[in-house]
N, C-alpha and C positions, 0 to 999 in steps of 0.2 A: 384515378390516383386520389389518395387520401389528401387533405388539406395540409397536414404534417409533412408528408412528402413533398407536395408542391412546393411548400415553403423552403424546404431543404434544397430541392434542386435549384431553385431560383437563387437561393444564396449563395451556392458554391459554384454554379455555372455562371450566373449573370453577375452578382455582386462582386464575387471573388475571381471570377474568370478562370476557374480551374477545369482543366481537362485531364481525361484519364481518370484513374481510381482516386476517390477521396478516401485515405485509410482512417481506421478509427483512431490510431495513434502511432504515428511513425516518428523514429529518433531523427534528430538533427544534429548534423556534424558541420560545424562552420568555423571552429576555432583551431586550438593546438592539438586536436585528437591525433592526426597523422604524425605529426613532429614527435609527440611523446611516445607513441607506439613504436615509432621507427628508432628512437633512441633506446627503448628496451632491446630491440632486435640487434642493433649495433653493438650494445655492450654485452649482450647475453643474458641479461636479466630479465627472464620471462615469466619464472616459475613463482613459487610462493614466498620468495623473499625478494626485497629490493627497494630502492628509495622512493618509488612511487606508492608502494602500499603504506609506507610512513606517512608520506605526504597526503595521501588520500584520506587516511585516518585524521590527521590533524586538521585538515579543511573541513571534514564533517564535524568533528567536535566544535570548531570555531562557528560554522554556520548554524548549528543547531543549539549551542550553548550547552551541550552536554559535557561533562568533565573528561569523558573518554568515549572513543569510538574504536571497535575492532571489526576490521573488514573480514567477511566471509564469502564462500562460493555463490550463496544465494540468499534470498530472504527467508525461505523456509528453515534453512540451516541456522539462520540468526535467530528465529523465533523459538526453535527447538531448544537452542542452548540458553536463551533467555529463561525458559521454563525450567531447564535442568539446574542452572545456577539459582532459581528461585526455590529448588528442593521438590519440584515435582517428579514423581516417579510412580511406578507400577501399583495400582491401586487407588491412586488420587483421583479427584475430580477437579475440573477447571472449568469456570463458567465461560463461555464464548457466545458471541451473538450468531445465530443461524444465517442471518444475512451478511454473509461474507464469502471470500474466495475460500476454495478448499483448503489451501496451504494453512490457513488458520487452525482448522480442525485437525489436519494431518500431523501438525508439529506437536500437538497434544498426543495423538495416538502414537507417534515416534517415541514418546517419553514412557509408554505403556500406562499411561493415565485415560480417563474418560472425559467426555465433554458434557456439561450441562448447558442446554441452550435457554437464553433469556431473550426477550424482545427488544427491539431497536425503538427509537423515538423518531417520529416522523420529520421533525425539524432538523436532526442531525444525520439521520440514518446510523447512529451509532448507539451504544447500548443505552436503554433508558435508565436513568438513575433510579426512579421510583420503583421500577420493576425489579431491578437487581437488589435495591434495599428489602424489599418484600421477600424476594427469593432467598436472600441469605438469611433473613429473620426466620423464616419457615423451614429452613433446610435441616435434614436429620440423616445420619447414616455416615457414609465415608467422608473423610475430610475434604474439604473445597481448599486447595492449595493456593489457587491463583484465580484471578479474574483477567482476561484478555480483552481489551477494548481495542476494537479496529476502526481507524478514521476513514470512512468509506468514500471512495473517490476523492480523497484528499480534503475532506470536510472533517475538521476537528469534532470530536464527541464533546460532552459536557464534562470536561476533565475535572474541574473543581469539584462538583458534586459526587462524581465516580470515585476520586481519590479520597474524599471525605468518608464516603460510605464504606469502602475498603478498610479503611484505617480503622474504623468503629467496630468493624466485624473481625479485625484481624487477619485480613485476607491480603496477599500480596497483589498489587495492581501492575499488570505488564501491558505496554502499549504495542500493538501491531501498527506501526507508522508507515508500512510498505508503500501506501500510496500518498503520503503526505509530506514528503520532503518540501520544504518551503512554505508550508502552512502554518499559521500562528493561531494559538488560542490565548486571548486577552494579552497580545503582544509578546508571548513567549512561544517559541517554537514547540511543535509536538514532540514527544518523546522524552519530555522531562517532568512529567507528573507521575509515572510509575517508577518502580525499582529498576527496570530495564525496559528497554525498547528495541523493536527490530525495524530495519529498513530494507528496501529492495531496490536493485538497479538493473532489474530484467529489461529486454529490449523495448518494452512498451511504456517503462516509466519516464517521469520528466527528466530525469538524468540516468543514464545507462552506462553500465560496464560491459556490456553484453550479457552477461549473468553475473549477478553478485548481490550482496548484501551487507548489513553491518548491525552490530550491537551498540546500543548506547547506554551508557550508565554514568552517574556522578560518583559512583562507589569504587575507589580505587582497587580494592581487593577484588572485587567482582570483575572489573575490567582485567586485572592481572589473570584471575582464574579463566576468563573467557578466551583470552589469548593463549594460555597454556593448554587449555583443553581443545582448542580449535587446531593447534599445531601438534597434534598426536601425543600431546603431554610429553614433549621431549625436554629432557634436562640439559639447559644450556651447558655446552662443552664445545671446544675448538673441532674436536674430531670424533669423539664418542657418542655412540647412539643409545643413550640410556633414557628410559620412559619410566615414570614413577606412578602412573595410573593408566587405566583405559582412556584413550582419548579418540579424537575425531579429525579426519584430515578436512578440515573446513576452511582453511585459509584462502583468502582471494589472491590469485596470481598477480604479479607485478604488471604484467601485460594488461590485464584488465583494469588494473588500478589506474594505469596511465591513462587510458581511455577516460576513466572516471574523473580524474584531475582536471582534464580539459572540460569536460561536461559541467564540472561545479563551477568552473570560472565564468559559465554563462547562466547559472542558475536564476540569478534576478531577472535577467532577460527573458528566459523562458517563462517564469511566472507571470511576468508583465505581459507577455504575448498571449499566454492562455486567459488571462483575466480580460484582457481587450477581446478576445474571441467570445467570452461568456456575455460581455456587454453586447456583441453583435447578435449572439443569439437572443438574448433578452429584447432586443428591438425587433427581431425577426418574428419571435412568437408572442409580441404583445397584442392582447385583444383576442388570442386564440381560445375559442370555445372548447371546453373539455379537457384541457391540458395547460400545464405551466411548467416553466424552467425552474429546476431545483437550484436555489440560491443558499449562500452561506448565512449562518446565524449573526447577530449584530456583535456577538462576543468574539467572532472568528474572522480570519482572513485565509481563505481557501487559496489553495494553488490550482483548483478547478482541473485536477489530473483527467477525469473523465467528466465532462458535462452531461446532465441527465435531463431527460423531459418526463414529468410525471402526469399521467392521466387522472382525471379527476376520480375516476372509479375503476375497479379492476375491470380489465378486459384482454385477457390474454389472446383472443383471436385478433384484436386490433393491433396489439403491440407486435404479433407475427406479421400481420399484413403490411404494416409500416416498414418493418425491417426488410421484408421480401421486396417491397416496391422500391425502397431505397437501394438495395443490392442490385435491382435490375438496371438503376441508374448509375451504378458503379459508385455508390456512396456507402460506405461501410457504417453501419450502426449494429448494435447487439442489445439483447436483454439483459437484465441483472443475472448474477449467478443463480443457479437452481439453489434454494435454501438447503443448508445442511441437513435438516431434520427430514429432507425428502430423499436423500442419497441413502442407497442400500447399506452402506457401511455404518452410517450413523443415525438411521431412523429409529432404532431402539434405545437411544440415549435419552436419559431423563430431560423433560423440557416443560417450561411454563405454556400457557396459552401464549400464542404468537401472532395475534391479529394484524398487527402492523407489517410484521415480516410477510405474511401470508399476502396481504393486500398488495404491498410493494412488488412482490415477486410477478404480479400480473399487471403492474401499471407502469413500469419504468423501462424508457428506452434509453440507452447510452448513445450519444452523438459523436461525430468526429471531433477530436480534441488536440490534434497535433499542435506543437508550438510554432510550425510553419507559418509564416505570414506571406500568403501568396499575393502577388500583384501581376496581373495580366495572366499570360498562359503559363502554367506549371508543369513541371515534368512528374513522374511518378516516383514515389518513394515506397520502399519496403516497409511493411508493418513489422511491429516488434512482437 
């Protein structure tokens, strides 16, 4: 058994006393979730309108500091709508990191646009400002309508630099903040530096609605457009069904929003638990030869959605061996996503050299990161 795996087993079995499977990231329901969902069922308001949808959006706006939040069925739908609201359409190009979950690139494709892949910075795992600046300065050809920055594993990218570069080049900045609810950059919540931002509330996120997402913006007209387009572009009327343009049925059901309201009430506690887990990992891996725990930058306060261990040098075989050994001990770890430029549908997209992305792909191991704080024997929880 490799030393990384040995320490993980000791940490979860002996230090934390966990029996059964240790999931990568399991949801936690310990507050008003059942009561709010039962209220929806009792009143019959379970679909895409209802008081909990409005409440959920208001809570999100308050937590993030964004002027407006518009709830959607999932994070991909939210990001697609952000791009459409920014004017992205067929024939356009959008800069995205290759080191991201596939939904980031898929949202671009859903708009009929194409991706351009730029490398990430090793200290944030988000888009590298210097490489982005160079790419935009050298670009020729089809218009680049937007840059999408993704806050990897909850760690904010270098938002001030990225925002300045996009402004100077006249390109819209959009934040894929799917993983960063509760994360701060220089004291300000992620999702506030771009024109629009997208959140996700999938079952494996720090706050879940089962499946859901949200659009953030401080532009009142964009928020109005977002709500209109995601509600099938229906013209408000007591009983008529008139629609004034092609819209999308992307609104979050009230039933899901009810779950989300209860989850948001515990967000601060969840972030605190996850940050304490990170400190536990920091102690666990202190002095480990050949690997280190990935940590937030001095400018950021991360939610540590998924903790990550970084090998000092690329070694895909070792990454796979550790993950397999951990799985044999019922501890769920995983590698980083396959970079977008390696996937068949995106391998022909234009891209810069991607040395950091290529290296990270063979160096990173995600560690169990649920907000659960086990004491003594723990029961099993379903993964998200």
